[in-house]
C-alpha positions, -999 to 999 in steps of 0.1 A, spaced: -498 -122 -195 -467 -144 -202 -449 -158 -171 -473 -141 -147 -473 -159 -113 -439 -176 -116 -425 -154 -89 -454 -160 -66 -450 -198 -70 -413 -195 -61 -423 -176 -29 -449 -202 -20 -422 -230 -22 -398 -211 0 -426 -204 26 -437 -240 28 -402 -255 34 -397 -239 68 -434 -245 76 -426 -282 77 -401 -276 105 -427 -256 125 -452 -284 121 -427 -310 131 -421 -292 164 -458 -289 169 -463 -326 164 -435 -333 189 -452 -310 214 -485 -329 211 -467 -362 216 -447 -350 246 -475 -330 263 -460 -296 255 -431 -292 280 -423 -255 286 -390 -255 267 -407 -271 236 -436 -247 237 -411 -218 237 -392 -233 208 -425 -238 189 -436 -202 196 -402 -188 185 -402 -208 152 -438 -198 145 -429 -161 149 -398 -165 127 -418 -183 101 -445 -155 100 -417 -128 96 -400 -149 69 -432 -155 50 -441 -118 50 -407 -108 37 -407 -135 11 -441 -125 -3 -430 -89 -3 -397 -98 -21 -414 -119 -48 -440 -92 -57 -445 -89 -95 -465 -59 -107 -476 -55 -143 -452 -31 -161 -467 0 -177 -444 -1 -207 -441 30 -230 -453 23 -265 -431 48 -284 -407 32 -310 -370 33 -307 -369 30 -269 -350 6 -246 -366 2 -212 -350 -9 -179 -346 -47 -177 -346 -45 -139 -358 -26 -108 -330 -9 -89 -304 19 -90 -282 28 -119 -246 27 -105 -225 24 -137 -227 39 -172 -198 34 -196 -189 26 -232 -172 -8 -238 -147 -11 -266 -162 -45 -274 -198 -57 -268 -204 -92 -254 -233 -95 -278 -221 -81 -311 -190 -69 -329 -179 -34 -319 -184 -10 -290 -216 -6 -270 -231 12 -241 -232 -6 -207 -257 5 -181 -255 -15 -148 -283 -17 -123 -279 -27 -86 -308 -46 -71 -310 -45 -33 -329 -71 -13 -359 -47 -12 -362 -43 -49 -385 -63 -72 -364 -92 -86 -384 -100 -118 -367 -88 -149 -382 -75 -182 -374 -74 -219 -357 -40 -228 -368 -42 -264 -392 -62 -286 -376 -91 -304 -366 -127 -305 -343 -144 -280 -311 -150 -300 -292 -167 -272 -288 -175 -235 -252 -180 -224 -246 -192 -188 -212 -185 -173 -203 -200 -139 -184 -179 -115 -181 -165 -80 -207 -150 -57 -192 -117 -47 -214 -90 -32 -234 -73 -60 -224 -40 -44 -189 -45 -58 -184 -34 -94 -161 -64 -101 -191 -87 -95 -202 -80 -130 -170 -95 -143 -165 -124 -120 -199 -136 -107 -221 -164 -121 -243 -149 -147 -266 -155 -177 -264 -133 -208 -296 -130 -228 -293 -117 -263 -323 -100 -281 -325 -97 -318 -346 -65 -321 -378 -67 -341 -378 -29 -346 -343 -27 -363 -334 -59 -383 -298 -70 -375 -296 -51 -342 -288 -70 -310 -294 -59 -274 -281 -78 -244 -291 -82 -207 -267 -99 -183 -283 -113 -151 -256 -114 -124 -258 -134 -91 -247 -118 -58 -236 -130 -24 -272 -139 -15 -286 -143 -51 -274 -178 -60 -303 -188 -83 -310 -171 -116 -343 -184 -132 -348 -175 -169 -384 -176 -180 -374 -176 -217 -355 -198 -241 -338 -193 -274 -363 -186 -302 -390 -170 -280 -405 -138 -293 -412 -111 -267 -427 -76 -266 -409 -48 -248 -416 -50 -210 -425 -87 -209 -411 -108 -180 -379 -126 -188 -364 -139 -156 -362 -139 -118 -331 -135 -96 -336 -146 -61 -323 -119 -36 -298 -91 -40 -281 -90 -74 -271 -69 -105 -283 -66 -140 -264 -51 -170 -279 -37 -202 -258 -36 -234 -270 -13 -262 -257 -4 -296 -240 30 -300 -270 45 -320 -289 47 -287 -287 78 -265 -286 70 -228 -314 88 -209 -306 79 -173 -278 90 -150 -259 76 -121 -280 72 -90 -313 71 -109 -340 47 -95 -354 27 -124 -385 5 -128 -382 -27 -148 -402 -26 -180 -412 10 -175 -382 35 -172 -368 46 -205 -331 38 -204 -322 49 -239 -337 61 -271 -326 59 -307 -307 89 -320 
């Protein structure tokens, strides 16, 4: 499947960086004959590394989405909790109003994102900004983000948007896609490292099917359906 394994490779890189520090202390211990204080430091670092490695592998898990095949659906672009549903007077993706559904991703959620609809990537717009806590609603307005625009293949001329928003810990957004790529609903599109937020922008001819507080699964949960 497209982009499978990217999250796992990112986890591997993070795991091996602190491993170098553990090995450096071990080499120093061998050279110095393992004095008690250095042995304690080495043991502590090894335990911390094992805990960090376990958390990192868990955080970067990337299951295959079981995407519903029915036409006219928009699925969740992210794993997390729906904490905002509103109508915007002007969409960031197209002229006129739109639905905005915002999803908060905690540090224990899966952080690979998925295409909400089938179609072609019409644009990726990066906006620099702050790194406010993703728990705060204003983070969607002020934080660094990338807006991905999808030209729907089901409805010609229709655009759907996904905004990937950095948080206080999530300071790296990694798109897997580029402009012109053609995707199927549910395919992987990006990775946000650690707690963050994801917004979905839908045309007004969609009926929202989720409510505040719902737990959603990226690439699987039906967020909206055509009226």
